[in-house]
C-alpha positions as a printed Julia matrix, in Angstrom:
256×3 Matrix{Float64}:
   0.0    0.0     0.0
   2.7    2.47    1.04
   4.76   1.65   -2.05
   1.74   2.31   -4.26
   1.02   5.61   -2.52
   4.64   6.7    -2.91
   4.53   5.82   -6.61
   1.3    7.78   -7.07
   2.74  10.83   -5.31
   5.87  10.7    -7.47
   3.72  10.31  -10.59
   1.66  13.33   -9.54
   4.78  15.44   -9.03
   6.15  14.32  -12.39
   2.88  15.25  -14.12
   2.87  18.65  -12.39
   6.42  19.26  -13.56
   5.52  18.2   -17.11
   2.51  20.54  -17.09
   4.68  23.39  -15.85
   7.17  22.77  -18.66
   4.37  22.72  -21.23
   3.02  26.01  -19.91
   6.46  27.6   -20.01
   6.93  26.48  -23.6
   3.51  27.89  -24.51
   4.45  31.27  -23.01
   7.76  31.26  -24.86
   5.92  30.51  -28.11
   3.48  33.29  -27.4
   6.23  35.82  -26.79
   8.25  34.68  -29.79
   5.41  34.56  -32.32
   3.47  37.48  -30.91
   0.22  35.59  -30.38
  -0.38  36.72  -26.8
  -3.4   38.97  -27.23
  -3.99  42.18  -25.29
  -7.48  43.23  -24.23
  -8.47  46.57  -22.74
 -10.83  46.69  -19.78
 -12.6   50.06  -19.61
 -12.61  52.23  -16.49
 -15.67  54.46  -16.23
 -15.2   57.98  -14.87
 -17.98  58.98  -12.49
 -17.29  62.71  -12.84
 -17.25  62.83  -16.63
 -19.75  60.0   -17.18
 -17.58  58.25  -19.76
 -14.59  55.94  -20.17
 -11.36  57.78  -19.41
  -8.81  54.99  -18.97
  -8.27  51.27  -19.55
  -6.38  48.37  -18.03
  -4.37  46.19  -20.42
  -4.88  42.46  -19.83
  -3.24  39.51  -21.58
  -4.95  36.45  -23.04
  -3.0   33.44  -24.3
  -4.59  30.77  -26.46
  -1.92  28.23  -27.37
  -2.12  25.98  -30.42
  -1.36  22.91  -28.28
  -2.78  23.72  -24.83
  -5.71  25.93  -25.79
  -6.71  28.88  -23.61
  -4.49  29.35  -20.56
  -5.85  31.43  -17.65
  -4.09  34.78  -17.3
  -3.35  34.06  -13.63
  -1.56  30.85  -14.58
   0.43  32.65  -17.26
   1.6   35.35  -14.85
   2.46  32.76  -12.19
   4.73  30.9   -14.61
   6.16  34.21  -15.87
   7.14  35.16  -12.31
   8.54  31.71  -11.48
  10.62  31.41  -14.64
  11.88  34.97  -14.81
  10.01  36.19  -17.89
   8.63  39.27  -16.12
  10.65  41.89  -17.96
  10.14  40.19  -21.34
   6.38  39.99  -20.77
   6.17  43.61  -19.61
   8.12  44.78  -22.64
   5.85  42.73  -24.91
   2.77  44.23  -23.28
   4.13  47.78  -23.35
   5.03  47.5   -27.04
   1.43  46.57  -27.85
  -0.07  49.18  -25.55
   2.09  51.92  -27.1
   1.23  50.74  -30.61
  -2.46  50.76  -29.69
  -2.23  54.32  -28.34
  -0.31  55.45  -31.41
  -2.72  53.86  -33.88
  -5.95  55.05  -32.25
  -7.16  58.59  -31.5
  -7.58  57.83  -27.8
  -7.08  61.42  -26.65
  -9.82  62.6   -28.98
 -12.07  59.89  -27.52
 -11.31  61.15  -24.01
  -9.19  58.15  -22.96
  -6.31  59.57  -20.95
  -4.32  56.52  -19.93
  -3.77  52.77  -20.29
  -2.48  50.79  -17.29
  -0.42  47.63  -17.0
   0.42  45.58  -13.88
   3.84  45.35  -12.27
   4.74  42.38  -10.07
   7.0   42.63   -7.03
   9.71  40.84   -9.02
   9.56  43.53  -11.69
   9.67  46.3    -9.1
  12.94  44.8    -7.86
  14.43  45.1   -11.37
  16.83  48.05  -11.19
  16.67  48.47  -14.97
  12.88  48.56  -15.18
  12.51  52.33  -15.6
  15.15  52.41  -18.34
  13.39  49.62  -20.25
  10.02  51.35  -19.92
  11.45  54.68  -21.09
  13.08  52.97  -24.06
   9.81  51.43  -25.26
   7.52  54.37  -24.54
   9.89  57.0   -25.98
  10.52  54.92  -29.12
   6.79  55.15  -29.85
   6.65  58.83  -28.96
   4.0   58.29  -26.27
   3.71  60.9   -23.48
   4.59  59.25  -20.17
   1.39  60.39  -18.48
  -0.6   58.19  -20.87
   0.92  55.08  -19.26
  -0.05  53.86  -15.8
   1.39  51.09  -13.66
  -0.59  49.11  -11.1
   0.99  47.25   -8.21
  -0.46  45.32   -5.26
   0.71  43.74   -2.03
   1.83  46.97   -0.36
   2.18  45.12    2.94
   4.91  42.94    1.43
   6.92  45.76   -0.14
   6.46  48.76    2.15
   9.88  48.31    3.79
  11.71  47.36    0.62
  13.98  50.28   -0.28
  14.65  48.93   -3.79
  10.94  48.74   -4.62
  10.23  52.2    -3.24
  13.12  53.59   -5.29
  11.69  52.02   -8.46
   8.26  53.49   -7.73
   9.79  56.91   -7.06
  11.7   56.74  -10.35
   8.55  55.84  -12.28
   6.62  58.64  -10.58
   9.37  61.18  -11.3
   9.37  60.01  -14.92
   5.78  61.18  -15.33
   4.09  57.78  -15.21
   0.9   57.28  -13.19
   1.1   54.84  -10.27
  -1.97  52.93   -9.06
  -2.2   51.06   -5.76
  -4.22  47.93   -6.57
  -6.32  45.76   -4.25
  -6.7   48.46   -1.6
  -8.84  47.22    1.29
  -8.24  43.53    0.62
  -5.8   42.89    3.47
  -2.76  43.76    1.37
  -2.57  47.42    2.39
  -2.54  49.63    5.45
  -4.06  53.1     5.61
  -0.6   54.61    6.2
   0.59  53.13    2.9
  -1.21  56.07    1.29
   1.31  58.37    2.95
   4.37  56.31    2.08
   3.8   55.22   -1.53
   4.05  57.71   -4.44
   0.67  56.81   -5.93
  -1.92  58.93   -7.72
  -4.76  56.39   -7.92
  -6.25  53.98   -5.37
  -8.01  50.9    -6.7
 -10.46  49.36   -4.21
 -10.69  45.59   -4.31
 -13.92  43.99   -5.54
 -14.45  42.28   -2.17
 -15.08  45.72   -0.71
 -17.92  46.35   -3.15
 -19.61  43.0    -2.47
 -19.69  43.75    1.27
 -21.19  47.23    1.14
 -24.39  46.05   -0.55
 -25.65  44.31    2.6
 -23.36  45.61    5.33
 -24.0   49.14    6.58
 -20.68  49.34    8.4
 -18.82  48.36    5.24
 -20.74  51.04    3.33
 -19.75  53.68    5.9
 -16.11  52.6     5.8
 -16.12  52.73    2.01
 -17.81  56.13    1.99
 -15.29  57.69    4.37
 -12.38  56.02    2.56
 -13.48  57.52   -0.75
 -13.96  60.97    0.77
 -10.58  60.79    2.5
  -8.89  59.68   -0.72
 -10.42  62.57   -2.64
  -9.34  65.1     0.0
  -5.8   63.73   -0.25
  -5.88  64.24   -4.02
  -6.12  60.6    -5.06
  -8.3   59.33   -7.86
 -10.29  56.29   -6.74
 -11.41  53.24   -8.7
 -13.65  50.36   -7.62
 -13.38  46.94   -9.27
 -16.28  44.6   -10.01
 -19.28  46.82  -10.75
 -21.62  44.39  -12.52
 -25.18  45.14  -11.44
 -27.31  48.29  -11.7
 -27.6   48.31   -7.9
 -23.82  48.41   -7.59
 -23.63  51.24  -10.12
 -26.18  53.22   -8.11
 -24.13  52.71   -4.95
 -21.04  54.01   -6.71
 -22.96  57.09   -7.81
 -24.17  57.71   -4.25
 -20.65  57.43   -2.87
 -19.58  60.52   -4.77
 -18.57  61.86   -8.14
 -14.84  61.43   -7.46
 -15.19  57.66   -7.8
 -14.48  55.72  -10.98
 -15.29  52.08  -11.49
 -14.47  49.08  -13.63
 -17.27  47.27  -15.41
 -17.07  43.72  -16.81
């Protein structure tokens, strides 16, 4: 019995390793052949009553493995050290999209991408970003960078230096997943951010929980007084949209 169990465990580990290798190869194919697609999730501006920015998201459908969840892709990217290559790939396509479309005329001010902690530790990140963005002639303020997990990076001098360099370079910084246990209220004083992005779990609570609604309301008002733009993720129902409207006109939100 024990021998069989040991064999099954080893087989499971071998299959996991094989799957990981297949996923890595799929990502490498996607980067090499340029078939990782980029989609743009709109962010609705409550003050102007229109879309004013977007978040760039990747989608990979491999010829052998089919559609691979974005979370799985980014997990393998982080594990295998493809972060900078993936970010450059994404930035190239975002800049091309901005250049080829009259976004400013349509009122879209910025497109955001996500930066992992591993990328924020890359001392050459700002130089790579400048190289790509400047080659396309895109104003820096039209590019935003989201990051999450402030609790894990707040004391990391290297990360804070990278964020400061991006901020000083004219890029917009967005603190993602605020209110989801990854941030502290004092992080708003320490991080050089311009936008706060409330996690979707916050929104789901305020519908039926009066305390959560009050906390959200005061958080939004405080953020506005401090000069932050605020975004809420996960607005899907008309009731949720109405709540966002009632919370104030300084609140933007992301729709599906």
